[in-house]
C-alpha positions as a printed NumPy array, in Angstrom:
array([[-148.455,   42.423,   22.449],
       [-147.796,   40.689,   25.805],
       [-145.142,   43.31 ,   26.655],
       [-147.587,   46.026,   25.789],
       [-150.32 ,   44.34 ,   28.187],
       [-147.755,   43.879,   30.911],
       [-146.665,   47.589,   30.769],
       [-150.25 ,   48.706,   30.779],
       [-151.086,   46.539,   33.722],
       [-148.185,   47.895,   35.724],
       [-149.253,   51.424,   34.965],
       [-152.824,   50.844,   36.037],
       [-152.132,   48.677,   39.012],
       [-152.79 ,   50.88 ,   42.022],
       [-152.896,   48.181,   44.768],
       [-152.341,   44.411,   44.942],
       [-151.776,   41.927,   47.826],
       [-151.058,   38.157,   47.697],
       [-152.759,   37.334,   51.073],
       [-155.616,   37.372,   50.368],
       [-155.317,   37.648,   46.756],
       [-156.502,   40.979,   45.481],
       [-155.559,   43.466,   42.842],
       [-157.093,   46.765,   41.668],
       [-156.724,   48.468,   38.154],
       [-157.576,   52.13 ,   38.05 ],
       [-157.546,   54.607,   35.102],
       [-159.145,   55.954,   31.979],
       [-162.42 ,   54.088,   31.276],
       [-161.685,   53.335,   27.613],
       [-158.15 ,   51.895,   28.557],
       [-159.746,   49.85 ,   31.386],
       [-162.257,   48.519,   28.905],
       [-159.529,   47.492,   26.413],
       [-157.565,   45.78 ,   28.981],
       [-160.561,   44.046,   30.474],
       [-161.395,   42.716,   26.965],
       [-157.858,   41.307,   26.538],
       [-157.959,   39.7  ,   30.08 ],
       [-161.242,   38.127,   29.469],
       [-159.917,   36.406,   26.337],
       [-157.411,   34.61 ,   28.781],
       [-160.17 ,   33.79 ,   31.259],
       [-159.165,   36.348,   33.779],
       [-162.528,   37.978,   35.129],
       [-162.855,   40.968,   37.439],
       [-165.515,   43.077,   38.756],
       [-165.805,   46.251,   36.564],
       [-166.695,   49.699,   37.768],
       [-166.503,   52.86 ,   35.979],
       [-162.996,   53.745,   36.475],
       [-161.517,   50.546,   38.152],
       [-161.54 ,   46.77 ,   37.917],
       [-161.152,   44.638,   41.131],
       [-159.776,   41.171,   40.804],
       [-159.865,   38.726,   43.691],
       [-158.539,   35.032,   44.146],
       [-156.743,   33.472,   41.299],
       [-157.874,   36.242,   38.876],
       [-155.859,   38.689,   41.085],
       [-152.846,   36.422,   40.998],
       [-153.129,   35.934,   37.152],
       [-153.052,   39.779,   36.892],
       [-150.063,   40.133,   38.965],
       [-148.302,   37.51 ,   37.084],
       [-149.398,   39.2  ,   33.705],
       [-147.934,   42.579,   34.979],
       [-144.602,   40.846,   35.461],
       [-144.779,   40.75 ,   39.312],
       [-142.941,   37.953,   41.047],
       [-145.268,   36.018,   43.454],
       [-143.016,   34.806,   46.116],
       [-145.581,   33.254,   48.351],
       [-147.633,   31.208,   46.004],
       [-146.983,   27.893,   44.292],
       [-149.247,   26.513,   41.468],
       [-151.708,   23.668,   42.436],
       [-151.368,   20.247,   40.932],
       [-155.035,   19.309,   41.363],
       [-157.428,   21.842,   40.234],
       [-160.444,   22.136,   42.571],
       [-158.974,   19.686,   45.056],
       [-157.675,   20.75 ,   48.576],
       [-154.099,   19.713,   48.105],
       [-151.619,   21.713,   49.956],
       [-148.452,   20.472,   48.134],
       [-146.842,   20.294,   44.804],
       [-145.086,   17.137,   43.421],
       [-142.135,   17.513,   41.374],
       [-139.731,   15.028,   39.79 ],
       [-138.114,   13.798,   42.854],
       [-139.45 ,   16.414,   45.532],
       [-142.761,   17.421,   47.146],
       [-143.373,   20.82 ,   48.612],
       [-145.889,   20.936,   51.452],
       [-147.399,   24.24 ,   52.   ],
       [-149.667,   25.839,   54.632],
       [-152.418,   28.311,   53.981],
       [-155.967,   28.19 ,   52.317],
       [-155.92 ,   27.057,   48.622],
       [-157.404,   29.422,   46.055],
       [-158.487,   27.672,   42.909],
       [-155.139,   27.528,   41.115],
       [-152.744,   28.883,   43.724],
       [-151.825,   28.287,   47.261],
       [-150.903,   31.144,   49.542],
       [-147.779,   30.18 ,   51.635],
       [-147.098,   31.318,   55.091],
       [-144.572,   28.563,   55.211],
       [-143.256,   25.544,   53.108],
       [-141.161,   22.497,   53.518],
       [-139.522,   20.634,   50.554],
       [-138.934,   16.935,   51.105],
       [-137.14 ,   14.306,   49.028],
       [-139.631,   11.815,   47.964],
       [-137.   ,    9.159,   48.493],
       [-136.827,   10.247,   52.236],
       [-140.53 ,    9.585,   52.509],
       [-140.2  ,    6.226,   50.952],
       [-137.498,    5.213,   53.19 ],
       [-139.484,    6.229,   56.367],
       [-142.473,    4.334,   55.044],
       [-140.207,    1.257,   54.492],
       [-139.069,    1.567,   58.09 ],
       [-142.794,    1.385,   59.176],
       [-142.7  ,    4.838,   60.898],
       [-146.133,    5.922,   61.791],
       [-147.912,    8.507,   59.439],
       [-148.638,   10.866,   62.322],
       [-145.012,   10.873,   63.286],
       [-143.809,   11.652,   59.769],
       [-146.348,   14.431,   59.468],
       [-145.393,   15.951,   62.804],
       [-141.769,   15.967,   61.837],
       [-142.671,   17.8  ,   58.562],
       [-145.067,   20.076,   60.494],
       [-148.142,   19.257,   58.291],
       [-151.504,   17.629,   59.032],
       [-151.728,   13.732,   58.95 ],
       [-154.602,   14.117,   56.341],
       [-152.336,   16.117,   54.003],
       [-149.692,   13.491,   54.188],
       [-152.018,   10.706,   53.471],
       [-153.385,   12.541,   50.506],
       [-149.864,   13.05 ,   49.312],
       [-148.976,    9.419,   49.614],
       [-151.973,    8.365,   47.561],
       [-151.092,   10.833,   44.939],
       [-147.558,    9.699,   44.95 ],
       [-148.627,    6.14 ,   44.386],
       [-150.809,    7.225,   41.609],
       [-147.759,    8.686,   39.943],
       [-145.945,    5.363,   40.17 ],
       [-143.897,    5.864,   43.369],
       [-143.67 ,    2.927,   45.741],
       [-145.037,    4.195,   49.177],
       [-145.697,    0.802,   50.712],
       [-144.931,    0.198,   54.338],
       [-142.285,   -2.443,   55.18 ],
       [-138.715,   -3.353,   54.209],
       [-137.227,   -2.376,   50.851],
       [-138.658,   -4.343,   48.076],
       [-135.63 ,   -4.118,   45.853],
       [-135.165,   -2.737,   42.558],
       [-136.521,   -4.048,   39.248],
       [-134.173,   -5.191,   36.641],
       [-133.96 ,   -2.706,   33.746],
       [-136.522,   -3.83 ,   31.153],
       [-136.486,   -2.709,   27.415],
       [-138.127,    0.686,   27.227],
       [-141.337,    0.475,   25.185],
       [-140.385,    1.637,   21.611],
       [-143.304,    3.126,   19.707],
       [-141.142,    3.414,   16.484],
       [-141.54 ,   -0.305,   16.064],
       [-144.572,   -2.354,   14.938],
       [-144.798,   -4.378,   18.245],
       [-144.035,   -1.094,   20.338],
       [-146.827,    0.93 ,   18.657],
       [-149.132,   -2.019,   19.028],
       [-148.407,   -2.359,   22.897],
       [-148.761,    1.539,   22.971],
       [-152.222,    1.153,   21.708],
       [-153.061,   -1.768,   24.162],
       [-151.714,    0.27 ,   27.142],
       [-153.364,    3.348,   26.021],
       [-156.776,    1.935,   25.813],
       [-156.681,   -0.972,   28.269],
       [-154.826,    0.261,   31.542],
       [-156.152,    1.705,   34.727],
       [-155.373,    1.733,   38.393],
       [-157.425,   -0.609,   40.606],
       [-157.195,    0.886,   44.253],
       [-158.178,   -1.319,   47.174],
       [-157.749,   -1.12 ,   50.939],
       [-154.402,   -3.021,   50.874],
       [-152.597,   -1.97 ,   47.698],
       [-153.038,   -0.098,   44.37 ],
       [-152.629,   -2.483,   41.456],
       [-152.506,   -1.832,   37.687],
       [-154.971,   -3.768,   35.388],
       [-154.124,   -4.221,   31.716],
       [-157.143,   -5.594,   29.576],
       [-156.862,   -7.123,   26.013],
       [-158.582,   -9.62 ,   23.798],
       [-155.665,  -11.865,   23.437],
       [-153.905,  -13.851,   26.293],
       [-150.579,  -14.097,   24.597],
       [-150.371,  -10.376,   24.11 ],
       [-150.532,   -9.938,   27.905],
       [-148.13 ,  -12.71 ,   28.54 ],
       [-145.608,  -11.159,   26.166],
       [-146.172,   -7.79 ,   27.847],
       [-145.6  ,   -9.284,   31.306],
       [-142.509,  -11.075,   30.078],
       [-141.012,   -8.076,   28.366],
       [-141.411,   -5.848,   31.453],
       [-140.35 ,   -8.699,   33.956],
       [-143.701,   -8.535,   35.79 ],
       [-145.003,  -10.945,   38.424],
       [-148.584,  -10.639,   37.631],
       [-151.831,  -12.56 ,   37.693],
       [-153.961,  -13.323,   34.639],
       [-157.691,  -13.256,   35.221],
       [-160.099,  -15.506,   33.36 ],
       [-161.777,  -13.735,   30.455],
       [-164.639,  -11.584,   31.258],
       [-166.844,  -10.304,   28.498],
       [-164.357,  -11.587,   25.896],
       [-161.383,   -9.865,   27.532],
       [-158.462,  -11.184,   29.577],
       [-157.054,   -8.987,   32.382],
       [-153.573,   -8.831,   33.73 ],
       [-153.348,   -7.626,   37.235],
       [-150.06 ,   -6.187,   38.364],
       [-150.187,   -6.121,   42.206],
       [-146.696,   -6.061,   43.576],
       [-145.687,   -2.558,   44.194],
       [-142.317,   -2.808,   42.686],
       [-143.95 ,   -3.951,   39.454],
       [-146.646,   -1.259,   39.657],
       [-143.895,    1.419,   40.046],
       [-141.908,   -0.16 ,   37.191],
       [-144.476,   -0.383,   34.628],
       [-146.019,    3.06 ,   35.611],
       [-142.756,    4.78 ,   35.186],
       [-142.019,    3.026,   31.866],
       [-145.498,    4.099,   30.671],
       [-144.958,    7.477,   31.743],
       [-142.055,    7.757,   29.343],
       [-144.442,    7.556,   26.441],
       [-147.011,    9.704,   27.885],
       [-149.543,    7.202,   29.532],
       [-151.107,    8.353,   32.776],
       [-152.829,    5.184,   34.411],
       [-154.695,    7.438,   36.949],
       [-156.5  ,    9.173,   33.979],
       [-159.549,    7.248,   32.459],
       [-159.007,    6.084,   28.913],
       [-161.735,    8.498,   27.756],
       [-159.578,   11.376,   28.67 ],
       [-156.403,   10.304,   27.041],
       [-155.798,   12.395,   23.864],
       [-153.37 ,   11.787,   21.084],
       [-150.057,   10.402,   22.156],
       [-147.37 ,   13.155,   22.026],
       [-144.706,   10.822,   20.658],
       [-143.954,    9.414,   17.351],
       [-145.624,    6.027,   16.704],
       [-146.743,    3.792,   13.838],
       [-150.494,    4.64 ,   13.422],
       [-151.918,    1.337,   11.977],
       [-150.367,   -0.864,   14.634],
       [-151.395,    1.618,   17.405],
       [-155.066,    1.681,   16.167],
       [-155.088,   -2.254,   16.113],
       [-153.794,   -2.343,   19.769],
       [-156.339,    0.283,   20.773],
       [-159.449,   -1.251,   19.126],
       [-158.75 ,   -4.39 ,   21.012],
       [-160.289,   -2.768,   23.968],
       [-162.491,    0.046,   22.643],
       [-163.236,   -0.974,   19.072],
       [-166.134,   -3.18 ,   17.971],
       [-168.117,   -4.058,   14.727],
       [-171.397,   -5.384,   13.901],
       [-174.197,   -6.016,   11.393],
       [-177.481,   -4.434,   11.054],
       [-180.041,   -6.736,    9.235],
       [-183.075,   -5.567,    7.556],
       [-185.135,   -8.833,    7.341],
       [-187.888,   -7.104,    5.541],
       [-185.667,   -5.891,    2.599],
       [-183.335,   -8.797,    2.773],
       [-180.287,   -6.441,    3.414],
       [-177.547,   -5.926,    5.841],
       [-175.061,   -3.14 ,    6.708],
       [-171.755,   -3.568,    8.59 ],
       [-170.301,   -1.005,   10.878],
       [-167.004,   -0.404,   12.783],
       [-167.114,    1.76 ,   15.989],
       [-164.461,    3.374,   18.184],
       [-164.924,    4.927,   21.761],
       [-162.488,    7.284,   23.537],
       [-161.431,   10.812,   24.037],
       [-162.908,   13.17 ,   21.401],
       [-159.388,   14.55 ,   20.611],
       [-158.129,   11.101,   19.83 ],
       [-161.204,   10.102,   17.751],
       [-161.087,   13.166,   15.677],
       [-157.364,   12.47 ,   14.996],
       [-158.064,    8.879,   13.994],
       [-160.82 ,    9.909,   11.687],
       [-158.514,   12.401,    9.912],
       [-155.729,    9.976,    9.394],
       [-158.153,    7.139,    8.313],
       [-159.604,    9.58 ,    5.821],
       [-156.075,   10.533,    4.385],
       [-154.868,    6.978,    4.36 ],
       [-157.916,    5.051,    3.248],
       [-160.173,    7.522,    1.628],
       [-163.009,    6.632,    4.008],
       [-165.512,    9.445,    4.847],
       [-164.311,   11.848,    7.551],
       [-166.475,   11.333,   10.739],
       [-167.404,   14.48 ,   12.585],
       [-170.472,   13.268,   14.328],
       [-169.794,   11.965,   17.924],
       [-172.323,    9.953,   19.99 ],
       [-172.25 ,    9.883,   23.635],
       [-172.568,    6.345,   25.162],
       [-174.904,    5.212,   27.946],
       [-172.832,    6.92 ,   30.692],
       [-172.983,   10.158,   28.716],
       [-169.218,   10.6  ,   29.16 ],
       [-167.487,    8.49 ,   26.52 ],
       [-168.018,    9.531,   22.837],
       [-167.644,    7.193,   20.025],
       [-167.781,    7.49 ,   16.197],
       [-169.123,    5.003,   13.568],
       [-168.321,    3.99 ,    9.984],
       [-170.754,    2.396,    7.632],
       [-170.127,   -0.695,    5.37 ],
       [-167.897,    0.726,    2.556],
       [-165.683,    2.484,    5.037],
       [-165.499,   -0.363,    7.459],
       [-164.086,   -2.556,    4.618],
       [-161.407,   -0.031,    3.778],
       [-160.418,    0.229,    7.565],
       [-160.233,   -3.533,    8.079],
       [-158.008,   -3.964,    5.032],
       [-155.941,   -0.985,    6.154],
       [-155.247,   -2.709,    9.551],
       [-153.246,   -5.409,    7.979],
       [-149.864,   -5.856,    9.549],
       [-147.207,   -8.56 ,   10.312],
       [-148.374,   -8.419,   13.952],
       [-149.364,  -11.924,   15.294],
       [-153.045,  -11.082,   15.62 ],
       [-153.5  ,   -9.089,   12.418],
       [-155.605,  -11.764,   10.529],
       [-157.421,  -12.852,   13.593],
       [-158.093,   -9.141,   14.516],
       [-159.704,   -8.483,   11.072],
       [-161.625,  -11.886,   11.072],
       [-163.039,  -11.275,   14.518],
       [-164.224,   -7.8  ,   13.527],
       [-166.404,   -9.285,   11.038],
       [-167.11 ,  -12.921,   11.541],
       [-170.378,  -12.756,    9.541],
       [-169.317,  -10.789,    6.675],
       [-168.82 ,  -13.468,    4.007],
       [-171.272,  -11.94 ,    1.76 ],
       [-170.317,   -8.312,    2.31 ],
       [-169.49 ,   -7.01 ,   -1.227],
       [-167.469,   -4.196,    0.203],
       [-165.091,   -6.613,    2.033],
       [-164.925,   -8.868,   -0.984],
       [-163.704,   -5.972,   -3.157],
       [-160.827,   -5.488,   -0.813],
       [-159.483,   -9.069,   -1.119]])
């Protein structure tokens, strides 16, 4: 089907240009209508006339790509909607000149630089404007690139080399402890940028979990006093930030993305231990008391990305028999959805989250510290 569309597009493409992006399809009205319908399914929209369709901007580029043309003067953008005239690869960064157009950058010239070279120049305290002049880019573009490189875990600090970190054991989600830590990091990590340095913050209910995490990754970090019932581990040294960021990226954790946009991990992991670690930051329970009737109802809630919550709901339904939750409620900020289970389902979930992990019993007890008379919980004992 794709080959047929490509052939039709090449036959109908009467003109196209990459700078500025513009493409025109012309031909029989019925054929154009059929092609337009297929392109709209792919999100490619053009201006339709009787016997031609005009595409501009990224839509024109999409049409040219779909027709099998090679775009030699464009590179895909890393940041949709942001004015970033560069593309970051594994160990290089390509700086481009031209006006960004939604998803592509027209290039009148480009320069590919090794990230290690930029790091070395930063360590030598070379001024940003001199580095930018050497690469023939603007100082603003270079500063934006340095910021994005830091968000990806590269150390771009000024000053002499900080040295390399000793190799720590890679986080192994196939083990109970590894899946538990995956849940903790998935829910409780974020970047904390400041004027001086970008640090990584890890939140958790249990201090010893964070201590073991710092020890396992050989991190020189600071433990904050608990705030709101949570401990926070602040990783501020750049070599440590780069180290844990890269280790986390191996299992698919992007610290620059907020927790409510992190979907289901794309690696194999142990579900119960992952959920226990995740719930330590974004799971809570409570009791609704009806004093007039003398009854109470317990509940368990989780917040996060809707994709992740839907996955957790399906797995819990399969493994515990609790009801499948499909209703998502937005939080106060109207951005983070959460789902809720009632008393009977909550009891099944709490019993399911029973593992040999150090905090398993404490975890279940803290979820329901006032549930001594809960008949559903007592049935699970």
